[in-house]
mmCIF file of the C-alpha atoms, coordinates in Angstrom:
data_MODEL
# 
_entry.id   MODEL 
# 
loop_
_atom_site.group_PDB 
_atom_site.id 
_atom_site.type_symbol 
_atom_site.label_atom_id 
_atom_site.label_alt_id 
_atom_site.label_comp_id 
_atom_site.label_asym_id 
_atom_site.label_entity_id 
_atom_site.label_seq_id 
_atom_site.pdbx_PDB_ins_code 
_atom_site.Cartn_x 
_atom_site.Cartn_y 
_atom_site.Cartn_z 
_atom_site.occupancy 
_atom_site.B_iso_or_equiv 
_atom_site.pdbx_formal_charge 
_atom_site.auth_seq_id 
_atom_site.auth_comp_id 
_atom_site.auth_asym_id 
_atom_site.auth_atom_id 
_atom_site.pdbx_PDB_model_num 
ATOM 1   C CA . UNK A 1 1   ? -17.830 11.592 -18.093 1.00 0.00 ? 1   UNK A CA 1 
ATOM 2   C CA . UNK A 1 2   ? -17.851 7.958  -16.608 1.00 0.00 ? 2   UNK A CA 1 
ATOM 3   C CA . UNK A 1 3   ? -18.905 6.838  -13.396 1.00 0.00 ? 3   UNK A CA 1 
ATOM 4   C CA . UNK A 1 4   ? -15.506 3.882  -11.908 1.00 0.00 ? 4   UNK A CA 1 
ATOM 5   C CA . UNK A 1 5   ? -14.612 2.255  -8.558  1.00 0.00 ? 5   UNK A CA 1 
ATOM 6   C CA . UNK A 1 6   ? -11.334 1.495  -7.267  1.00 0.00 ? 6   UNK A CA 1 
ATOM 7   C CA . UNK A 1 7   ? -12.875 -1.595 -7.237  1.00 0.00 ? 7   UNK A CA 1 
ATOM 8   C CA . UNK A 1 8   ? -13.146 -2.315 -10.783 1.00 0.00 ? 8   UNK A CA 1 
ATOM 9   C CA . UNK A 1 9   ? -10.655 -0.680 -12.724 1.00 0.00 ? 9   UNK A CA 1 
ATOM 10  C CA . UNK A 1 10  ? -7.899  -2.717 -14.780 1.00 0.00 ? 10  UNK A CA 1 
ATOM 11  C CA . UNK A 1 11  ? -4.374  -3.649 -13.172 1.00 0.00 ? 11  UNK A CA 1 
ATOM 12  C CA . UNK A 1 12  ? -1.854  -2.106 -16.207 1.00 0.00 ? 12  UNK A CA 1 
ATOM 13  C CA . UNK A 1 13  ? 0.822   -4.090 -16.370 1.00 0.00 ? 13  UNK A CA 1 
ATOM 14  C CA . UNK A 1 14  ? 3.826   -3.421 -14.231 1.00 0.00 ? 14  UNK A CA 1 
ATOM 15  C CA . UNK A 1 15  ? 6.572   -3.777 -17.355 1.00 0.00 ? 15  UNK A CA 1 
ATOM 16  C CA . UNK A 1 16  ? 4.932   -0.184 -18.284 1.00 0.00 ? 16  UNK A CA 1 
ATOM 17  C CA . UNK A 1 17  ? 5.680   1.676  -15.284 1.00 0.00 ? 17  UNK A CA 1 
ATOM 18  C CA . UNK A 1 18  ? 9.305   -0.655 -14.441 1.00 0.00 ? 18  UNK A CA 1 
ATOM 19  C CA . UNK A 1 19  ? 11.240  2.395  -14.616 1.00 0.00 ? 19  UNK A CA 1 
ATOM 20  C CA . UNK A 1 20  ? 9.704   4.400  -12.323 1.00 0.00 ? 20  UNK A CA 1 
ATOM 21  C CA . UNK A 1 21  ? 9.891   2.249  -9.092  1.00 0.00 ? 21  UNK A CA 1 
ATOM 22  C CA . UNK A 1 22  ? 11.618  0.559  -7.074  1.00 0.00 ? 22  UNK A CA 1 
ATOM 23  C CA . UNK A 1 23  ? 10.711  -2.618 -5.796  1.00 0.00 ? 23  UNK A CA 1 
ATOM 24  C CA . UNK A 1 24  ? 7.152   -4.314 -6.472  1.00 0.00 ? 24  UNK A CA 1 
ATOM 25  C CA . UNK A 1 25  ? 3.434   -2.549 -6.933  1.00 0.00 ? 25  UNK A CA 1 
ATOM 26  C CA . UNK A 1 26  ? 0.222   -2.368 -8.429  1.00 0.00 ? 26  UNK A CA 1 
ATOM 27  C CA . UNK A 1 27  ? -1.315  0.470  -10.739 1.00 0.00 ? 27  UNK A CA 1 
ATOM 28  C CA . UNK A 1 28  ? -4.465  1.164  -11.971 1.00 0.00 ? 28  UNK A CA 1 
ATOM 29  C CA . UNK A 1 29  ? -4.712  4.021  -14.524 1.00 0.00 ? 29  UNK A CA 1 
ATOM 30  C CA . UNK A 1 30  ? -8.139  5.682  -13.052 1.00 0.00 ? 30  UNK A CA 1 
ATOM 31  C CA . UNK A 1 31  ? -8.430  8.367  -15.791 1.00 0.00 ? 31  UNK A CA 1 
ATOM 32  C CA . UNK A 1 32  ? -7.269  7.777  -19.323 1.00 0.00 ? 32  UNK A CA 1 
ATOM 33  C CA . UNK A 1 33  ? -7.624  10.289 -22.612 1.00 0.00 ? 33  UNK A CA 1 
ATOM 34  C CA . UNK A 1 34  ? -11.418 9.965  -22.991 1.00 0.00 ? 34  UNK A CA 1 
ATOM 35  C CA . UNK A 1 35  ? -11.933 11.515 -19.294 1.00 0.00 ? 35  UNK A CA 1 
ATOM 36  C CA . UNK A 1 36  ? -9.550  13.883 -19.129 1.00 0.00 ? 36  UNK A CA 1 
ATOM 37  C CA . UNK A 1 37  ? -6.728  15.294 -21.284 1.00 0.00 ? 37  UNK A CA 1 
ATOM 38  C CA . UNK A 1 38  ? -5.142  17.941 -18.437 1.00 0.00 ? 38  UNK A CA 1 
ATOM 39  C CA . UNK A 1 39  ? -4.834  14.973 -15.609 1.00 0.00 ? 39  UNK A CA 1 
ATOM 40  C CA . UNK A 1 40  ? -3.560  12.241 -14.780 1.00 0.00 ? 40  UNK A CA 1 
ATOM 41  C CA . UNK A 1 41  ? -4.961  9.756  -11.687 1.00 0.00 ? 41  UNK A CA 1 
ATOM 42  C CA . UNK A 1 42  ? -3.522  6.213  -10.811 1.00 0.00 ? 42  UNK A CA 1 
ATOM 43  C CA . UNK A 1 43  ? -4.410  4.224  -8.384  1.00 0.00 ? 43  UNK A CA 1 
ATOM 44  C CA . UNK A 1 44  ? -0.435  2.970  -6.846  1.00 0.00 ? 44  UNK A CA 1 
ATOM 45  C CA . UNK A 1 45  ? -0.463  -0.107 -4.261  1.00 0.00 ? 45  UNK A CA 1 
ATOM 46  C CA . UNK A 1 46  ? 3.035   0.261  -2.998  1.00 0.00 ? 46  UNK A CA 1 
ATOM 47  C CA . UNK A 1 47  ? 4.759   -3.177 -2.048  1.00 0.00 ? 47  UNK A CA 1 
ATOM 48  C CA . UNK A 1 48  ? 6.823   -3.360 1.582   1.00 0.00 ? 48  UNK A CA 1 
ATOM 49  C CA . UNK A 1 49  ? 9.928   -1.458 0.591   1.00 0.00 ? 49  UNK A CA 1 
ATOM 50  C CA . UNK A 1 50  ? 8.707   -0.267 -2.584  1.00 0.00 ? 50  UNK A CA 1 
ATOM 51  C CA . UNK A 1 51  ? 9.194   3.998  -3.743  1.00 0.00 ? 51  UNK A CA 1 
ATOM 52  C CA . UNK A 1 52  ? 9.198   5.614  -6.966  1.00 0.00 ? 52  UNK A CA 1 
ATOM 53  C CA . UNK A 1 53  ? 12.870  6.606  -8.470  1.00 0.00 ? 53  UNK A CA 1 
ATOM 54  C CA . UNK A 1 54  ? 13.213  10.719 -7.628  1.00 0.00 ? 54  UNK A CA 1 
ATOM 55  C CA . UNK A 1 55  ? 11.155  12.906 -10.560 1.00 0.00 ? 55  UNK A CA 1 
ATOM 56  C CA . UNK A 1 56  ? 9.743   15.639 -11.298 1.00 0.00 ? 56  UNK A CA 1 
ATOM 57  C CA . UNK A 1 57  ? 5.968   17.012 -12.442 1.00 0.00 ? 57  UNK A CA 1 
ATOM 58  C CA . UNK A 1 58  ? 4.709   19.800 -14.127 1.00 0.00 ? 58  UNK A CA 1 
ATOM 59  C CA . UNK A 1 59  ? 1.864   20.007 -12.154 1.00 0.00 ? 59  UNK A CA 1 
ATOM 60  C CA . UNK A 1 60  ? 0.994   19.814 -8.435  1.00 0.00 ? 60  UNK A CA 1 
ATOM 61  C CA . UNK A 1 61  ? 0.869   16.031 -7.148  1.00 0.00 ? 61  UNK A CA 1 
ATOM 62  C CA . UNK A 1 62  ? -1.748  14.402 -4.765  1.00 0.00 ? 62  UNK A CA 1 
ATOM 63  C CA . UNK A 1 63  ? -1.106  11.525 -2.634  1.00 0.00 ? 63  UNK A CA 1 
ATOM 64  C CA . UNK A 1 64  ? -4.192  10.115 -1.020  1.00 0.00 ? 64  UNK A CA 1 
ATOM 65  C CA . UNK A 1 65  ? -2.380  7.084  1.558   1.00 0.00 ? 65  UNK A CA 1 
ATOM 66  C CA . UNK A 1 66  ? -5.228  4.599  1.597   1.00 0.00 ? 66  UNK A CA 1 
ATOM 67  C CA . UNK A 1 67  ? -4.022  1.944  4.085   1.00 0.00 ? 67  UNK A CA 1 
ATOM 68  C CA . UNK A 1 68  ? -0.321  1.466  6.082   1.00 0.00 ? 68  UNK A CA 1 
ATOM 69  C CA . UNK A 1 69  ? 2.367   3.232  6.367   1.00 0.00 ? 69  UNK A CA 1 
ATOM 70  C CA . UNK A 1 70  ? 4.452   5.524  3.661   1.00 0.00 ? 70  UNK A CA 1 
ATOM 71  C CA . UNK A 1 71  ? 7.112   8.121  2.919   1.00 0.00 ? 71  UNK A CA 1 
ATOM 72  C CA . UNK A 1 72  ? 7.608   10.938 0.984   1.00 0.00 ? 72  UNK A CA 1 
ATOM 73  C CA . UNK A 1 73  ? 11.122  12.377 0.649   1.00 0.00 ? 73  UNK A CA 1 
ATOM 74  C CA . UNK A 1 74  ? 11.869  16.480 -0.598  1.00 0.00 ? 74  UNK A CA 1 
ATOM 75  C CA . UNK A 1 75  ? 15.402  16.648 -2.375  1.00 0.00 ? 75  UNK A CA 1 
ATOM 76  C CA . UNK A 1 76  ? 17.115  19.785 -2.677  1.00 0.00 ? 76  UNK A CA 1 
ATOM 77  C CA . UNK A 1 77  ? 19.066  18.451 -6.241  1.00 0.00 ? 77  UNK A CA 1 
ATOM 78  C CA . UNK A 1 78  ? 20.346  15.306 -6.888  1.00 0.00 ? 78  UNK A CA 1 
ATOM 79  C CA . UNK A 1 79  ? 24.211  15.008 -7.493  1.00 0.00 ? 79  UNK A CA 1 
ATOM 80  C CA . UNK A 1 80  ? 25.083  11.678 -10.257 1.00 0.00 ? 80  UNK A CA 1 
ATOM 81  C CA . UNK A 1 81  ? 28.892  10.867 -10.816 1.00 0.00 ? 81  UNK A CA 1 
ATOM 82  C CA . UNK A 1 82  ? 28.878  10.007 -14.550 1.00 0.00 ? 82  UNK A CA 1 
ATOM 83  C CA . UNK A 1 83  ? 31.553  7.700  -13.847 1.00 0.00 ? 83  UNK A CA 1 
ATOM 84  C CA . UNK A 1 84  ? 29.670  5.779  -11.031 1.00 0.00 ? 84  UNK A CA 1 
ATOM 85  C CA . UNK A 1 85  ? 26.831  6.239  -10.320 1.00 0.00 ? 85  UNK A CA 1 
ATOM 86  C CA . UNK A 1 86  ? 27.188  4.460  -6.843  1.00 0.00 ? 86  UNK A CA 1 
ATOM 87  C CA . UNK A 1 87  ? 28.588  8.052  -5.911  1.00 0.00 ? 87  UNK A CA 1 
ATOM 88  C CA . UNK A 1 88  ? 24.861  9.527  -6.664  1.00 0.00 ? 88  UNK A CA 1 
ATOM 89  C CA . UNK A 1 89  ? 24.801  12.605 -3.500  1.00 0.00 ? 89  UNK A CA 1 
ATOM 90  C CA . UNK A 1 90  ? 21.077  13.466 -2.391  1.00 0.00 ? 90  UNK A CA 1 
ATOM 91  C CA . UNK A 1 91  ? 20.662  16.638 -1.464  1.00 0.00 ? 91  UNK A CA 1 
ATOM 92  C CA . UNK A 1 92  ? 17.371  16.305 1.027   1.00 0.00 ? 92  UNK A CA 1 
ATOM 93  C CA . UNK A 1 93  ? 15.084  18.842 1.977   1.00 0.00 ? 93  UNK A CA 1 
ATOM 94  C CA . UNK A 1 94  ? 12.125  17.432 3.913   1.00 0.00 ? 94  UNK A CA 1 
ATOM 95  C CA . UNK A 1 95  ? 11.080  13.836 4.813   1.00 0.00 ? 95  UNK A CA 1 
ATOM 96  C CA . UNK A 1 96  ? 6.690   12.888 5.823   1.00 0.00 ? 96  UNK A CA 1 
ATOM 97  C CA . UNK A 1 97  ? 6.035   9.940  6.777   1.00 0.00 ? 97  UNK A CA 1 
ATOM 98  C CA . UNK A 1 98  ? 2.217   9.265  5.922   1.00 0.00 ? 98  UNK A CA 1 
ATOM 99  C CA . UNK A 1 99  ? -0.417  7.280  7.443   1.00 0.00 ? 99  UNK A CA 1 
ATOM 100 C CA . UNK A 1 100 ? -4.173  5.877  6.090   1.00 0.00 ? 100 UNK A CA 1 
ATOM 101 C CA . UNK A 1 101 ? -5.575  8.770  5.442   1.00 0.00 ? 101 UNK A CA 1 
ATOM 102 C CA . UNK A 1 102 ? -3.391  11.903 5.220   1.00 0.00 ? 102 UNK A CA 1 
ATOM 103 C CA . UNK A 1 103 ? -3.431  14.082 2.267   1.00 0.00 ? 103 UNK A CA 1 
ATOM 104 C CA . UNK A 1 104 ? -0.193  15.863 0.520   1.00 0.00 ? 104 UNK A CA 1 
ATOM 105 C CA . UNK A 1 105 ? 0.117   18.398 -1.844  1.00 0.00 ? 105 UNK A CA 1 
ATOM 106 C CA . UNK A 1 106 ? 3.346   18.310 -4.100  1.00 0.00 ? 106 UNK A CA 1 
ATOM 107 C CA . UNK A 1 107 ? 3.963   21.558 -5.726  1.00 0.00 ? 107 UNK A CA 1 
ATOM 108 C CA . UNK A 1 108 ? 4.699   21.713 -9.014  1.00 0.00 ? 108 UNK A CA 1 
ATOM 109 C CA . UNK A 1 109 ? 8.293   21.027 -10.080 1.00 0.00 ? 109 UNK A CA 1 
ATOM 110 C CA . UNK A 1 110 ? 10.050  20.288 -6.972  1.00 0.00 ? 110 UNK A CA 1 
ATOM 111 C CA . UNK A 1 111 ? 11.623  17.215 -7.151  1.00 0.00 ? 111 UNK A CA 1 
ATOM 112 C CA . UNK A 1 112 ? 10.515  13.957 -4.493  1.00 0.00 ? 112 UNK A CA 1 
ATOM 113 C CA . UNK A 1 113 ? 10.301  10.995 -3.695  1.00 0.00 ? 113 UNK A CA 1 
ATOM 114 C CA . UNK A 1 114 ? 7.413   8.430  -2.766  1.00 0.00 ? 114 UNK A CA 1 
ATOM 115 C CA . UNK A 1 115 ? 6.345   5.159  -1.155  1.00 0.00 ? 115 UNK A CA 1 
ATOM 116 C CA . UNK A 1 116 ? 5.989   2.136  1.342   1.00 0.00 ? 116 UNK A CA 1 
ATOM 117 C CA . UNK A 1 117 ? 7.372   2.224  4.408   1.00 0.00 ? 117 UNK A CA 1 
# 
Protein backbone atom coordinates (compact mmCIF):
# COMPACT_ATOMS: atom_id res chain seq x y z
CA UNK A 1 0.00 0.00 0.00
CA UNK A 2 1.33 3.38 -1.00
CA UNK A 3 0.18 6.91 -0.39
CA UNK A 4 0.20 9.06 -3.51
CA UNK A 5 -0.57 12.62 -4.52
CA UNK A 6 -2.16 13.44 -7.87
CA UNK A 7 0.38 16.25 -8.18
CA UNK A 8 3.40 13.92 -8.03
CA UNK A 9 2.11 11.19 -10.37
CA UNK A 10 4.02 11.19 -13.66
CA UNK A 11 2.20 11.77 -16.91
CA UNK A 12 1.92 8.70 -19.13
CA UNK A 13 3.04 9.00 -22.78
CA UNK A 14 0.00 9.99 -24.87
CA UNK A 15 1.10 7.63 -27.66
CA UNK A 16 0.21 4.69 -25.39
CA UNK A 17 -3.45 5.82 -25.24
CA UNK A 18 -3.92 7.79 -28.47
CA UNK A 19 -6.25 5.16 -30.00
CA UNK A 20 -8.63 5.65 -27.05
CA UNK A 21 -9.06 9.44 -27.40
CA UNK A 22 -9.83 12.10 -29.98
CA UNK A 23 -8.11 15.40 -29.27
CA UNK A 24 -5.54 16.47 -26.70
CA UNK A 25 -5.38 14.98 -23.21
CA UNK A 26 -3.10 14.33 -20.25
CA UNK A 27 -3.29 10.95 -18.52
CA UNK A 28 -1.75 9.80 -15.25
CA UNK A 29 -1.92 6.20 -14.04
CA UNK A 30 -2.79 6.51 -10.34
CA UNK A 31 -2.67 2.78 -9.55
CA UNK A 32 -0.34 0.17 -11.01
CA UNK A 33 -0.05 -3.63 -10.69
CA UNK A 34 1.82 -3.20 -7.40
CA UNK A 35 -1.23 -1.44 -5.95
CA UNK A 36 -4.10 -3.51 -7.34
CA UNK A 37 -4.64 -6.49 -9.62
CA UNK A 38 -8.35 -5.72 -9.89
CA UNK A 39 -8.76 -1.95 -10.17
CA UNK A 40 -7.51 0.68 -12.58
CA UNK A 41 -7.47 4.36 -11.73
CA UNK A 42 -6.46 7.21 -14.01
CA UNK A 43 -6.35 10.96 -13.55
CA UNK A 44 -7.23 12.33 -16.98
CA UNK A 45 -7.29 15.95 -18.12
CA UNK A 46 -9.33 16.46 -21.29
CA UNK A 47 -8.36 19.51 -23.33
CA UNK A 48 -11.13 21.50 -25.10
CA UNK A 49 -13.13 19.23 -27.39
CA UNK A 50 -11.26 16.05 -26.43
CA UNK A 51 -13.26 12.89 -25.75
CA UNK A 52 -12.80 9.17 -25.50
CA UNK A 53 -13.82 6.89 -28.32
CA UNK A 54 -16.99 4.84 -27.65
CA UNK A 55 -16.15 1.97 -25.31
CA UNK A 56 -17.35 -0.37 -22.56
CA UNK A 57 -15.80 -1.69 -19.35
CA UNK A 58 -16.17 -5.11 -17.72
CA UNK A 59 -16.81 -3.35 -14.39
CA UNK A 60 -18.29 -0.03 -13.33
CA UNK A 61 -16.43 3.16 -14.17
CA UNK A 62 -16.55 6.16 -11.87
CA UNK A 63 -15.97 9.62 -13.31
CA UNK A 64 -15.19 12.57 -11.03
CA UNK A 65 -15.14 16.08 -12.47
CA UNK A 66 -12.37 18.00 -10.71
CA UNK A 67 -12.68 21.16 -12.82
CA UNK A 68 -14.30 22.51 -15.97
CA UNK A 69 -17.30 21.05 -17.78
CA UNK A 70 -17.67 17.63 -19.32
CA UNK A 71 -20.10 15.41 -21.12
CA UNK A 72 -20.95 11.71 -20.86
CA UNK A 73 -22.92 10.09 -23.68
CA UNK A 74 -24.58 6.70 -23.26
CA UNK A 75 -25.33 4.84 -26.50
CA UNK A 76 -27.73 1.99 -27.23
CA UNK A 77 -25.74 0.82 -30.24
CA UNK A 78 -23.33 1.85 -32.96
CA UNK A 79 -23.87 0.69 -36.53
CA UNK A 80 -20.71 0.92 -38.65
CA UNK A 81 -20.85 0.59 -42.42
CA UNK A 82 -17.75 -1.51 -43.24
CA UNK A 83 -17.66 -0.02 -46.74
CA UNK A 84 -17.87 3.61 -45.61
CA UNK A 85 -17.01 4.44 -42.00
CA UNK A 86 -18.39 7.97 -42.47
CA UNK A 87 -21.86 6.40 -42.58
CA UNK A 88 -21.64 5.29 -38.95
CA UNK A 89 -24.95 5.58 -37.06
CA UNK A 90 -25.11 6.05 -33.30
CA UNK A 91 -28.30 5.55 -31.29
CA UNK A 92 -27.89 7.78 -28.22
CA UNK A 93 -29.72 6.73 -25.08
CA UNK A 94 -28.80 9.57 -22.73
CA UNK A 95 -26.47 12.57 -22.45
CA UNK A 96 -25.29 13.86 -19.07
CA UNK A 97 -23.45 17.15 -18.54
CA UNK A 98 -20.82 17.28 -15.79
CA UNK A 99 -19.45 20.21 -13.81
CA UNK A 100 -16.81 20.51 -11.11
CA UNK A 101 -17.70 18.24 -8.19
CA UNK A 102 -20.03 15.92 -10.12
CA UNK A 103 -19.62 12.14 -9.88
CA UNK A 104 -21.09 9.63 -12.33
CA UNK A 105 -21.03 5.84 -11.98
CA UNK A 106 -21.23 4.16 -15.39
CA UNK A 107 -22.60 0.59 -15.20
CA UNK A 108 -20.52 -2.32 -16.48
CA UNK A 109 -20.94 -3.11 -20.19
CA UNK A 110 -22.68 0.23 -20.88
CA UNK A 111 -21.55 1.63 -24.24
CA UNK A 112 -20.45 5.22 -23.66
CA UNK A 113 -17.91 7.97 -24.24
CA UNK A 114 -16.96 11.07 -22.29
CA UNK A 115 -14.88 14.17 -22.56
CA UNK A 116 -14.54 17.93 -22.29
CA UNK A 117 -17.42 20.13 -23.38
